[in-house]
C-alpha positions in Angstrom: -51.1 -31.3 10.8 -49.0 -29.4 13.4 -49.8 -31.8 16.5 -48.6 -34.8 14.0 -45.3 -32.7 13.5 -44.8 -32.0 17.3 -45.7 -35.9 17.9 -43.2 -37.1 15.4 -40.4 -34.4 16.1 -40.6 -33.3 12.5 -40.0 -29.7 13.3 -36.4 -27.9 12.3 -33.7 -28.4 15.2 -32.9 -25.2 17.5 -29.2 -25.5 16.3 -30.4 -25.6 12.3 -32.7 -22.5 13.2 -30.3 -20.6 14.9 -27.4 -21.4 12.4 -29.8 -20.3 9.9 -30.6 -16.8 11.4 -27.3 -16.2 12.1 -26.3 -16.7 8.5 -29.1 -14.6 7.4 -28.3 -12.1 9.7 -24.3 -12.0 8.8 -25.6 -11.8 5.2 -28.0 -9.3 5.7 -25.3 -7.3 7.5 -22.9 -7.9 4.7 -25.5 -6.6 2.3 -25.9 -3.5 4.1 -22.0 -2.9 4.3 -21.8 -3.7 0.7 -24.6 -1.4 -0.1 -22.3 1.6 1.2 -19.0 0.1 -0.1 -16.7 2.1 -2.8 -16.8 -1.3 -4.9 -20.8 -0.8 -5.5 -20.5 3.1 -5.7 -17.9 2.4 -8.6 -20.2 -0.2 -10.3 -23.4 1.9 -10.1 -21.3 4.6 -11.5 -20.1 2.8 -14.4 -23.3 1.1 -14.9 -25.2 4.4 -15.1 -22.4 5.6 -17.3 -22.1 3.0 -20.0 -25.9 2.2 -20.1 -26.6 6.1 -20.6 -28.0 6.9 -23.8 -25.3 9.7 -24.6 -22.8 6.8 -24.1 -24.5 4.4 -26.3 -24.9 7.3 -28.5 -21.1 8.3 -28.6 -20.2 4.7 -29.0 -22.1 4.2 -32.0 -20.8 7.6 -33.4 -17.4 6.7 -32.6 -17.7 3.1 -34.1 -19.6 4.6 -37.4 -16.8 7.1 -38.2 -15.0 6.6 -41.5 -12.5 8.9 -43.1 -14.5 9.0 -46.3 -17.2 10.9 -44.7 -15.1 13.2 -42.6 -14.4 16.9 -43.3 -10.2 15.9 -43.2 -11.2 13.7 -46.2 -13.1 16.5 -48.0 -10.2 18.7 -47.4 -7.8 16.4 -48.4 -9.6 15.6 -51.6 -10.2 19.3 -52.4 -6.5 19.9 -52.2 -5.6 16.9 -54.4 -8.1 18.2 -57.1 -6.4 21.9 -56.9 -2.9 20.3 -57.0 -4.2 18.5 -60.4 -5.6 21.5 -61.5 -4.3 23.0 -64.9 -4.3 26.6 -63.4 -2.5 25.8 -60.2 -0.1 23.5 -62.0 0.7 26.0 -64.5 1.2 28.7 -61.8 3.9 26.8 -59.6 5.4 25.8 -63.0 5.7 29.3 -63.8 6.8 30.5 -60.7 9.6 27.7 -60.8 10.7 28.4 -64.2 13.5 31.2 -65.3 10.8 33.0 -67.9 8.9 34.7 -65.2 12.3 35.8 -63.3 13.8 37.4 -66.3 10.3 39.0 -67.3 10.3 40.4 -63.7 13.8 41.6 -63.8 13.4 43.6 -67.1 9.8 44.8 -66.3 9.8 48.3 -65.5 13.9 48.6 -66.1 15.2 51.4 -68.1 16.1 49.2 -71.1 12.1 48.2 -71.3 11.3 52.0 -70.7 13.8 53.0 -73.2 12.8 50.7 -75.7 9.2 51.5 -75.2 10.3 55.3 -75.6 11.8 54.7 -78.9 9.0 52.7 -80.0 6.5 55.5 -79.4 8.8 57.9 -81.3 9.5 55.8 -84.3 5.7 55.0 -84.6 4.5 58.5 -84.5 3.5 60.4 -87.6 5.9 63.1 -87.3 8.9 60.5 -87.1 7.5 58.9 -90.0 7.4 62.1 -92.2 11.1 62.8 -91.0 11.9 59.2 -92.3 10.6 60.1 -95.8 13.5 63.2 -96.0 16.5 62.7 -98.0 18.5 64.3 -95.0 17.0 61.6 -92.7 20.1 59.5 -92.8 22.9 60.2 -90.5 20.8 62.2 -88.1 19.9 61.7 -84.5 16.8 60.5 -85.4 18.2 58.2 -88.0 20.5 56.9 -84.9 17.6 56.4 -82.8 15.6 54.3 -85.4 18.5 52.4 -86.0 18.6 51.6 -81.7 14.9 50.8 -81.9 15.5 48.3 -84.5 18.6 46.8 -82.9 16.5 46.4 -79.4 13.5 45.0 -81.2 15.6 42.4 -82.9 17.4 41.2 -79.7 16.1 38.2 -78.3 15.9 39.7 -74.9 13.4 42.2 -75.8 11.4 39.6 -78.0 11.5 37.0 -74.9 10.2 39.8 -72.7 7.2 40.7 -74.9 6.6 36.9 -76.0 6.3 36.1 -72.2 4.0 39.2 -71.4 1.5 38.1 -74.1 1.4 34.5 -73.2 -1.3 32.6 -71.8 1.1 31.6 -69.1 1.7 35.0 -68.1 -2.0 35.7 -68.1 -2.7 32.4 -66.0 0.0 33.7 -63.4 -1.8 36.9 -63.3 -5.4 35.4 -62.8 -3.6 32.9 -60.1 -1.3 35.0 -58.2 -3.1 36.4 -55.0 -6.5 34.7 -55.8 -8.7 33.0 -53.2 -8.4 30.1 -55.1 -4.5 30.0 -54.7 -5.0 31.0 -51.0 -7.5 28.1 -50.6 -4.8 25.7 -52.0 -2.1 27.0 -49.7 -4.4 26.8 -46.7 -5.3 23.3 -47.4 -1.7 22.1 -48.2 -0.6 23.8 -44.9 -3.4 22.4 -43.0 -2.8 18.7 -44.6 0.9 18.9 -43.4 0.0 19.4 -39.7 0.3 16.9 -36.9 -3.4 17.7 -36.2 -4.9 16.7 -39.7 -2.5 13.5 -39.5 -3.5 12.7 -36.2 -7.3 12.8 -37.0 -6.8 11.0 -40.1 -5.1 8.2 -38.7 -7.6 8.0 -35.8 -10.4 8.1 -38.7 -8.8 5.4 -40.5 -8.3 3.2 -37.4 -10.7 0.4 -37.3 -10.0 -0.2 -33.6 -10.2 3.5 -32.5 -13.0 2.6 -30.0 -11.1 -0.1 -28.3 -8.1 2.6 -27.8 -10.6 5.2 -26.1 -11.5 5.8 -22.5 -15.0 4.9 -23.0 -13.9 1.2 -23.9 -11.8 1.0 -20.8 -15.0 2.0 -18.9 -16.9 -0.5 -20.7 -14.5 -3.3 -20.1 -14.3 -2.3 -16.3 -18.0 -2.5 -16.0 -18.0 -5.8 -17.7 -15.1 -6.9 -15.4 -17.1 -5.5 -12.4 -20.5 -7.4 -13.4 -18.6 -10.8 -13.0 -17.7 -10.0 -9.7 -18.9 -12.3 -7.1 -20.0 -10.0 -4.6 -21.8 -7.6 -7.3 -23.5 -10.9 -8.6 -24.4 -11.7 -5.2 -25.8 -8.4 -4.3 -27.6 -8.2 -7.3 -29.2 -11.3 -6.7 -30.5 -10.8 -3.2 -31.0 -7.2 -2.8 -34.5 -7.3 -4.3 -35.4 -10.4 -3.0 -37.8 -11.3 -0.1 -34.8 -13.0 1.7 -34.2 -10.7 4.2 -37.8 -9.5 4.7 -38.2 -10.9 8.2 -35.3 -8.8 9.4 -36.3 -5.4 7.3 -39.5 -5.7 8.8 -38.7 -6.1 12.3 -37.1 -3.9 15.0 -35.5 -5.5 18.1 -36.8 -3.3 21.0 -35.9 -5.7 23.9 -33.3 -8.4 24.6 -31.0 -10.1 27.0 -28.4 -12.6 26.0 -27.1 -13.1 29.7 -23.7 -12.6 29.0 -22.8 -11.0 32.2 -21.6 -13.2 35.3 -25.1 -12.1 37.2 -28.5 -10.9 36.5 -29.1 -7.4 35.5 -31.2 -6.1 38.2 -32.0 -3.0 36.4 -33.8 -5.0 33.6 -35.2 -7.8 36.0 -37.3 -7.7 39.3 -36.9 -11.2 40.9 -40.0 -11.0 42.6 -43.4 -10.5 41.4 -44.2 -7.0 40.2 -46.8 -6.0 42.8 -44.7 -8.0 45.5 -42.0 -5.5 44.7 -44.0 -2.5 44.3 -46.3 -2.9 47.5 -45.2 -5.9 49.7 -41.6 -5.4 49.4 -41.2 -9.2 49.6 -41.4 -12.2 47.7 -44.6 -14.2 47.8 -46.0 -17.5 46.4 -49.6 -18.1 45.0 -52.3 -20.6 44.8 -51.0 -24.4 45.6 -47.4 -23.7 44.6 -44.8 -25.7 46.8 -41.8 -23.1 46.6 -40.7 -19.9 47.9 -39.4 -17.6 45.9 -35.7 -16.1 46.8 -34.2 -12.8 45.4 -31.0 -14.4 44.3 -30.2 -17.9 45.7 -31.7 -19.6 43.0 -30.6 -18.0 40.0 -27.1 -18.9 38.2 -25.6 -17.4 35.1 -22.8 -19.4 33.4 -21.7 -19.5 29.7 -24.4 -17.1 28.9 -27.4 -19.1 30.2 -29.4 -18.0 33.3 -30.7 -21.0 35.3 -33.8 -20.5 37.3 -33.1 -23.3 39.8 -36.0 -25.4 41.8 -34.6 -27.4 44.7 -35.8 -29.0 47.9 -34.7 -26.4 50.5 -36.7 -25.6 53.7 -37.4 -21.9 53.6 -40.2 -19.6 55.6 -42.1 -17.4 53.0 -45.4 -15.5 52.4 -48.2 -17.2 50.2 -51.4 -15.1 48.9 -54.7 -16.3 48.7 -58.3 -15.0 48.6 -57.7 -14.4 52.6 -54.7 -12.4 52.0 -51.2 -13.0 52.8 -49.8 -15.8 55.1 -46.6 -17.1 56.5 -45.6 -20.6 56.2 -42.7 -23.1 55.7 -42.2 -24.1 52.2 -40.3 -27.2 51.3 -38.6 -26.0 48.1 -37.4 -22.7 46.9 -37.1 -21.3 43.3 -36.8 -18.2 41.5 -38.9 -15.7 39.4 -38.0 -12.5 37.3 -40.0 -10.0 35.5 -39.7 -6.7 33.5 -42.6 -5.0 35.0 -40.7 -1.9 35.9 -38.1 -1.8 32.7 -40.1 -3.1 29.7 -43.9 -3.6 28.7 -45.0 -4.0 25.1 -48.2 -4.3 23.0 -48.1 -6.5 20.3 -44.7 -7.9 18.5 -43.3 -11.0 18.6 -41.7 -12.6 22.0 -39.2 -15.4 21.5 -36.8 -16.9 23.7 -34.3 -20.0 23.7 -35.2 -22.2 26.6 -34.9 -25.6 28.0 -37.8 -26.0 30.4 -36.2 -29.0 32.3 -38.4 -31.5 34.3 -41.9 -31.5 32.7 -43.2 -32.5 36.1 -42.3 -28.9 37.4 -43.9 -25.6 36.5 -41.0 -23.7 34.7 -42.6 -20.8 32.8 -42.2 -18.2 30.1 -45.1 -15.8 30.4 -46.5 -12.4 29.9 -48.6 -10.4 32.0 -50.3 -6.9 32.4 -51.2 -5.0 35.6 -53.8 -7.4 36.6 -54.5 -11.3 37.2 -55.8 -11.4 33.5 -54.8 -11.2 30.8 -52.4 -14.0 31.2 -50.2 -15.2 28.4 -48.0 -18.6 28.8 -45.8 -18.6 26.1 -44.6 -21.8 27.2 -44.9 -23.7 30.5 -44.2 -27.4 31.8 -47.2 -28.8 33.6 -48.2 -32.7 34.2 -45.6 -33.7 32.1 -46.4 -31.8 29.1 -45.4 -28.5 27.5 -48.3 -26.0 27.6 -49.5 -22.8 25.8 -52.0 -21.1 27.9 -54.2 -17.9 27.6 -56.4 -16.6 30.2 -58.3 -13.7 28.7 -60.3 -13.4 32.3 -60.2 -15.5 35.2 -63.3 -17.6 33.5 -61.8 -17.7 29.7 -59.1 -20.2 29.4 -57.8 -21.6 26.1 -54.7 -24.1 26.0 -52.7 -26.1 24.0 -49.6 -28.7 24.3 -47.0 -30.6 23.1 -45.1 -33.2 24.4 -42.8 -33.7 27.2 -39.7 -34.0 24.8 -39.9 -30.4 24.3 -38.8 -29.7 27.9 -35.8 -31.9 27.8 -33.7 -29.9 25.3 -33.2 -26.3 24.0 -36.2 -25.0 21.9 -37.0 -21.9 20.8 -40.6 -20.7 21.9 -42.3 -17.8 20.2 -45.4 -15.9 20.3 -46.5 -13.8 17.6 -49.1 -10.9 18.9 -50.9 -8.6 16.4 -54.3 -7.1 17.3 -56.4 -9.7 16.1 -54.3 -13.1 16.6 -52.2 -14.8 18.8 -49.9 -17.6 17.4 -47.4 -19.5 19.3 -44.4 -21.4 17.9 -41.7 -24.0 18.7 -38.9 -23.9 16.6 -40.8 -21.7 14.1 -43.5 -24.3 13.7 -47.1 -23.5 14.6 -48.2 -24.8 17.5 -51.5 -23.1 18.8 -53.5 -20.1 17.5 -56.2 -17.5 19.1 -58.0 -15.4 17.1 -60.8 -14.5 19.8 -60.3 -11.8 23.1 -56.8 -10.8 22.0 -54.9 -8.7 24.5 -55.0 -5.0 23.5 -52.7 -3.8 26.5 -49.0 -3.8 27.3 -47.7 -6.7 29.0 -44.3 -7.3 30.8 -42.1 -10.6 30.2 -42.0 -13.2 33.2 -39.7 -16.3 33.7 -40.6 -18.7 37.2 -39.7 -22.1 38.2 -42.1 -23.5 40.8 -43.7 -26.8 41.8 -47.4 -28.2 42.5 -46.2 -31.3 43.1 -43.2 -33.0 45.1 -39.8 -33.7 43.3 -37.0 -35.6 44.9 -33.8 -33.4 43.5 -32.6 -30.2 42.2 -33.8 -29.3 38.9 -33.4 -26.0 36.6 -35.3 -24.0 33.7 -31.9 -22.7 31.4 -32.7 -19.7 29.4 -30.1 -18.8 26.8 -31.8 -15.6 25.5 -34.7 -13.4 25.4 -35.7 -10.9 22.4 -38.7 -9.0 21.8 -39.4 -7.7 18.0 -42.1 -5.1 16.9 -42.6 -4.3 12.9 -40.9 -1.6 11.8 -43.0 1.5 11.2 
């Protein structure tokens, strides 16, 4: 199925893949930034608040409040009952009337004291005996009797004693200073306060919750729930959309943004040529000599490794050792043997391999000749994927020359038990035996094993290496 896809060109375009990854990275960056934003912090605080059991219980309590079930209602009802009570009504009628006032003015006065003294006198047995005497008239005692009778028949004295013996006065004495009257006064004073009126109005207000701070917080939460960024965040934060980004770590990359090759990262030679020979060399039947810098060009963030007809003397290695000869072509090779090596991970690069008749390659190598992995290379008019586990063990896959003539993203996914080659995220080749178990370094190289008539180049837009996040 995969080979049919490559044959028919039914794989995603490079531009589409890059745009999708760029959009995914931008969205993931937005997700991470939004996760730290004040907006989300506020939303989460409100969500925690308004969905809490305390908030919901308080809301329920506020909405279920009623004046009739309140302490304020009970107090007002108690006051109204006291206001209508006969003893309280009579008490206040008494203190508002004139009878009590007159009574109090006479009570304890000389007039009452004198009257009661006369009454005591004339009602005594001794005085009554005197009254029986013929000589009583005209005496001082007679005058006292006449004064007593005069006072007794006066309306003032009559009113005084009538009020004193009345139920009204008894009610006054029973009520005045009582706890019942104190309670009445306490309730009357409280019901007249602003505090009571505010509580009563609050309890009677059917829209009391809508006027609360809690309602404002609930409205703010409901508003924020509809915020486009929050809706987007809640939708994607727990999805698997960003798993590929979350689960990988970029550990090596070069975007070739400068105007020349970074020689701290890249050796422009074979690793062992630099380490032991201190010179460039070529291997096998290759027709090119490698140069230190003449066959490299960086422009518009793209590295070109140029292969061209050019006579140059150089070294070639064979089983007999190194020999010097004149080459008809030159090219370039770079590697990270000194700066970067990696065991397992995802090795991916955007490359235009160029002329399929040349030997442009993106490959991995350890310290020995094998294991040797070609992530991609041109050979015999095709794009190949090779793995040399040993000099004798070789496996390979291939796709057509169309995948050399434009930029494609070539990827090797290397795990402890599998090698997977991909072109534009489409699986092209798989190897599950003899998987390398040692760190390897990256190489890009141009070259020839057959003559060409004009200059050609392999172009590398970027190289990235990822490993799974620990």
